[in-house]
C-alpha positions in Angstrom: 0.0 0.0 0.0 1.5 3.4 -1.0 1.8 6.5 1.1 -1.1 8.3 -0.7 -3.5 5.5 0.0 -2.5 5.4 3.7 -3.1 9.2 4.0 -6.6 8.8 2.4 -7.5 6.0 4.7 -6.3 8.0 7.8 -8.2 11.1 6.8 -11.3 9.0 6.1 -11.1 7.3 9.5 -10.7 10.7 11.2 -13.8 12.1 9.4 -15.8 9.0 10.2 -14.7 9.2 13.8 -15.8 12.8 14.1 -19.2 12.2 12.6 -19.6 9.1 14.8 -18.7 11.1 17.9 -21.2 13.9 17.0 -23.9 11.3 16.3 -23.3 9.4 19.5 -23.1 12.6 21.5 -26.3 14.3 20.3 -28.5 11.4 19.2 -27.7 8.4 21.3 -29.1 10.1 24.5 -32.6 10.2 22.9 -32.7 6.4 22.6 -30.7 5.5 25.7 -33.8 5.5 27.9 -36.0 3.5 25.6 -33.4 0.9 24.8 -32.3 -0.7 28.1 -29.5 -3.0 26.9 -27.3 -5.2 29.0 -23.9 -3.9 30.0 -20.9 -4.0 27.7 -17.7 -2.3 26.7 -18.0 1.4 26.0 -18.0 2.2 22.4 -17.3 5.2 20.2 -18.9 4.0 17.0 -16.0 3.7 14.7 -13.1 3.2 17.1 -14.8 0.3 18.8 -15.5 -1.3 15.4 -12.0 -0.7 14.2 -10.4 -2.3 17.3 -13.0 -5.1 17.2 -12.3 -6.0 13.6 -8.6 -6.1 14.1 -9.3 -9.4 15.9 -9.4 -12.6 13.8 -13.0 -13.4 12.9 -12.9 -16.8 14.5 -11.7 -15.5 17.9 -15.1 -14.1 18.7 -15.7 -16.8 21.4 -12.5 -15.9 23.2 -13.3 -12.2 23.1 -16.8 -12.7 24.6 -15.3 -15.1 27.2 -12.9 -12.4 28.3 -15.7 -9.7 28.5 -17.9 -12.0 30.5 -15.5 -11.8 33.4 -16.0 -8.1 33.6 -19.6 -7.5 32.5 -21.4 -10.6 33.5 -23.3 -13.4 31.7 -25.3 -11.0 29.3 -23.2 -8.6 27.3 -24.0 -6.0 24.7 -21.3 -5.5 22.0 -21.3 -3.2 19.0 -20.4 -5.3 15.9 -21.1 -3.0 12.9 -23.8 -0.4 13.4 -26.2 -2.5 15.5 -25.7 -3.8 19.0 -25.4 -7.6 19.5 -26.4 -9.3 22.8 -24.4 -12.4 23.9 -25.8 -14.8 26.5 -22.9 -16.8 28.0 -24.8 -18.7 30.7 -26.5 -22.0 30.1 -29.5 -21.3 32.4 -30.1 -17.9 30.9 -29.8 -19.2 27.3 -32.4 -21.9 28.2 -34.8 -19.3 29.6 -34.4 -17.1 26.5 -34.4 -19.7 23.7 -36.7 -22.4 25.2 -39.0 -21.0 27.9 -39.4 -17.7 26.0 -38.7 -19.0 22.5 -41.8 -17.3 21.0 -40.5 -13.9 22.2 -37.0 -14.3 20.8 -37.9 -16.3 17.7 -37.7 -13.4 15.3 -34.5 -12.6 13.4 -33.8 -8.9 13.0 -32.2 -7.6 9.9 -28.4 -7.9 10.1 -26.2 -5.2 8.6 -23.3 -7.7 8.7 -24.8 -10.0 6.1 -26.2 -7.1 4.0 -22.8 -5.4 3.7 -20.9 -8.5 2.7 -23.6 -10.3 0.8 -25.9 -7.7 -0.8 -27.5 -10.1 -3.2 -27.6 -13.2 -0.9 -31.0 -14.6 0.0 -31.7 -15.6 3.6 -31.5 -19.1 5.1 -33.4 -20.6 8.1 -31.0 -19.0 10.6 -31.6 -15.5 9.3 -35.1 -15.6 8.0 -37.7 -13.5 9.8 -40.0 -15.5 12.0 -43.3 -16.3 10.3 -45.0 -18.8 8.0 -42.1 -19.1 5.6 -39.6 -19.7 8.5 -41.9 -22.3 10.0 -42.2 -24.0 6.6 -38.4 -24.1 6.1 -37.8 -25.3 9.6 -40.4 -28.0 9.3 -38.9 -29.2 6.1 -35.5 -29.4 7.8 -36.3 -30.9 11.2 -40.0 -31.7 11.3 -41.5 -35.2 11.4 -41.0 -35.5 7.6 -37.9 -33.3 7.5 -34.5 -34.2 6.1 -32.8 -34.3 9.6 -35.6 -36.3 11.3 -34.4 -39.7 12.6 -37.0 -41.5 10.5 -35.6 -39.9 7.4 -32.0 -40.4 8.3 -32.4 -44.1 7.9 -32.4 -43.6 4.1 -28.9 -42.0 4.5 -27.3 -45.1 5.9 -25.5 -46.0 2.7 -24.1 -42.4 2.6 -22.9 -42.7 6.2 -21.2 -46.0 5.3 -19.5 -44.5 2.3 -18.0 -41.6 4.2 -17.1 -43.8 7.2 -15.3 -46.3 5.0 -13.4 -43.4 3.4 -12.5 -42.0 6.9 -11.2 -45.3 8.1 -9.2 -45.8 4.9 -7.5 -42.4 5.2 -6.8 -42.8 8.9 -5.1 -46.1 8.2 -3.0 -44.4 5.5 -2.0 -41.6 7.9 -1.0 -44.2 10.6 1.6 -45.6 8.2 3.4 -42.3 7.8 5.7 -40.6 10.3 3.7 -37.4 10.3 0.9 -38.9 12.4 -2.8 -38.7 12.1 -4.5 -35.3 11.7 -7.9 -36.2 13.1 -9.4 -32.7 12.8 -8.8 -32.5 9.0 -10.2 -36.0 8.5 -13.3 -35.4 10.6 -14.0 -32.0 8.8 -13.8 -33.5 5.4 -15.9 -36.6 6.4 -18.7 -34.4 7.9 -18.5 -32.1 4.9 -18.8 -35.0 2.5 -21.8 -36.4 4.4 -23.6 -33.1 4.3 -22.8 -32.5 0.6 -24.2 -35.9 -0.4 -27.3 -35.4 1.8 -27.8 -32.0 0.2 -27.2 -32.7 -3.5 -27.7 -36.4 -3.8 -25.6 -39.6 -3.4 -24.4 -39.7 -7.0 -21.7 -37.1 -6.6 -18.1 -38.2 -7.2 -15.1 -37.4 -5.0 -13.7 -34.7 -7.4 -16.9 -32.7 -7.1 -16.9 -32.9 -3.3 -13.2 -31.7 -3.3 -14.1 -28.7 -5.5 -16.9 -27.8 -3.1 -14.5 -28.2 -0.2 -11.9 -25.9 -1.9 -14.7 -23.3 -2.4 -15.7 -23.6 1.2 -12.2 -23.1 2.4 -11.7 -20.0 0.2 -15.0 -18.6 1.5 -14.0 -18.8 5.2 -10.3 -17.8 4.8 -11.3 -14.6 3.0 -13.0 -13.1 6.0 -9.9 -11.4 7.5 -9.5 -9.5 4.2 -13.1 -8.3 3.9 -13.5 -7.0 7.5 -12.7 -3.5 6.2 -16.0 -3.5 4.3 -17.8 -3.9 7.6 -16.1 -0.8 9.0 -16.3 1.2 5.8 -18.9 -0.4 3.6 -19.0 2.3 0.9 -15.6 3.9 1.1 -13.9 0.5 1.5 -15.2 -0.7 -1.8 -13.6 2.3 -3.5 -10.2 2.2 -1.7 -9.9 -1.6 -1.9 -11.6 -2.1 -5.2 -9.5 -5.1 -6.3 -10.1 -6.8 -3.0 -13.8 -6.3 -3.2 -14.0 -7.5 -6.8 -12.0 -10.6 -5.9 -14.5 -11.3 -3.1 -17.5 -10.8 -5.3 -16.0 -13.0 -8.0 -15.4 -15.7 -5.4 -19.0 -15.5 -4.3 -20.2 -15.7 -7.9 -18.1 -18.8 -8.6 -19.4 -20.4 -5.5 -23.0 -19.6 -6.4 -22.5 -21.0 -10.0 -21.1 -24.2 -8.5 -24.2 -24.6 -6.3 -26.5 -23.7 -9.2 -25.0 -26.4 -11.4 -25.6 -29.1 -8.8 -29.2 -27.9 -8.1 -30.1 -27.8 -11.8 -28.6 -31.2 -12.3 -30.7 -32.5 -9.4 -33.8 -30.8 -10.8 -33.2 -32.4 -14.2 -32.7 -35.8 -12.7 -36.0 -35.5 -10.8 -37.8 -34.4 -14.0 -36.6 -37.6 -15.6 -38.0 -39.6 -12.7 -41.3 -38.0 -13.1 -41.4 -39.1 -16.7 -40.9 -42.7 -15.6 -37.2 -43.1 -15.7 -35.8 -45.0 -12.7 -32.7 -42.9 -11.9 -32.4 -42.3 -8.2 -34.6 -43.2 -5.2 -32.8 -41.1 -2.7 -34.5 -37.9 -1.6 -31.9 -35.1 -0.9 -32.3 -31.8 0.8 -32.4 -30.0 -2.5 -35.2 -32.3 -3.7 -37.4 -31.2 -0.8 -36.6 -27.5 -1.5 -37.5 -27.9 -5.2 -40.9 -29.2 -4.2 -41.5 -26.8 -1.3 -43.8 -23.9 -1.9 -43.8 -20.4 -0.4 -46.6 -20.3 2.2 -49.6 -18.2 1.1 -48.2 -18.0 -2.5 -48.8 -20.4 -5.3 -45.1 -20.5 -6.3 -42.0 -22.4 -5.4 -38.8 -21.0 -4.0 -36.4 -19.3 -6.5 -33.0 -20.7 -7.3 -31.3 -18.0 -5.3 -33.2 -19.1 -2.2 -32.3 -22.7 -2.7 -28.6 -21.8 -3.1 -28.6 -19.9 0.2 -30.5 -22.7 2.0 -28.1 -25.4 0.6 -25.1 -23.3 1.5 -26.5 -22.9 5.0 -27.2 -26.6 5.3 -23.5 -27.5 4.6 -21.7 -24.6 6.3 -23.7 -24.6 9.5 -23.4 -28.4 10.0 -19.8 -29.0 9.2 -17.9 -27.1 11.9 -20.5 -27.8 14.7 -20.5 -31.5 14.1 -16.7 -31.7 13.7 -16.2 -29.8 17.0 -18.5 -32.3 18.8 -16.5 -35.2 17.4 -13.2 -33.5 18.5 -14.5 -33.3 22.1 -15.7 -36.9 22.0 -12.3 -38.1 20.8 -10.5 -35.9 23.4 -12.6 -37.4 26.2 -12.0 -40.9 24.9 -8.3 -40.3 25.0 -8.5 -38.6 28.4 -10.5 -41.4 30.0 -9.1 -44.8 29.1 -12.0 -46.5 30.9 -14.4 -45.1 28.3 -12.1 -46.1 25.5 -12.1 -49.7 26.9 -15.9 -49.8 27.0 -16.1 -48.6 23.4 -13.5 -51.3 22.3 -15.5 -54.0 24.1 -18.7 -52.9 22.6 -17.2 -52.9 19.1 -15.6 -56.3 19.7 -18.8 -58.0 21.0 -21.1 -56.1 18.6 -23.1 -54.4 21.3 
């Protein structure tokens, strides 16, 4: 970055800081009494955002954990232009999300997603509470949903496929001096499982690898695009090449998803004509048949892309993390490992 660009950025930051200070000084007092928020770190609009976004994106949990010691179990933090409330206590989270689920069920509009993904449709996790959200949720976890235990039985052949691949790769790793990288193997296994459940069990290994590469690019690019959360308009001008690179990456990712969705739709059209091609019902199959509540139309391709992306992205890291903790406890407590070995040996 040359000197001229640095000066422009510095002047822009100072101007934004001055405007932010004036706004917070003269306007925030009007809403302070009507918005009783939990305690949190003091913020001057831009400085807080700038210092916050210097942190790596995936260190959010550690930051909140440190703030909890000072401000208590419920914390208000400014991420972007809107306050975000974090609940760090199990009991309080249960009261909010279970006992008072109807009150906290709605999903307010997020400036974070709008700034980075201006054309991205919403998934289940961000869709406003209502008939459409309930329909999507029911399609995912309801009695006839993709993730319901009664439906997961049909995925047994997929689970066997990814499990066999996992065991084969772990055996290969054990023969090398570098050791076994369990996290990487678990991540790819869960990712493969979700991709096959989403787009069908007829995908080959190369296609899954291409999707994984796209997934890795998507997450590793976040440190570079944090500047667009701080300066959404000015940042796109000052860092035009970086923004164009990010947009092109999103476009390539969307095109990859669209090609798989259209291939699945074409396959289902063949089945409707009497061709016996595939009996497995994937998540995309259910979305292609699902209709928008109250409207006599189906979901658009953009919606299905976002829902498919959410299905894979939201399930990979969470499940992988759970498996890591399971393996850590198995290693930590040999008695549990012994029970598992006996159960496997005797077929319990």
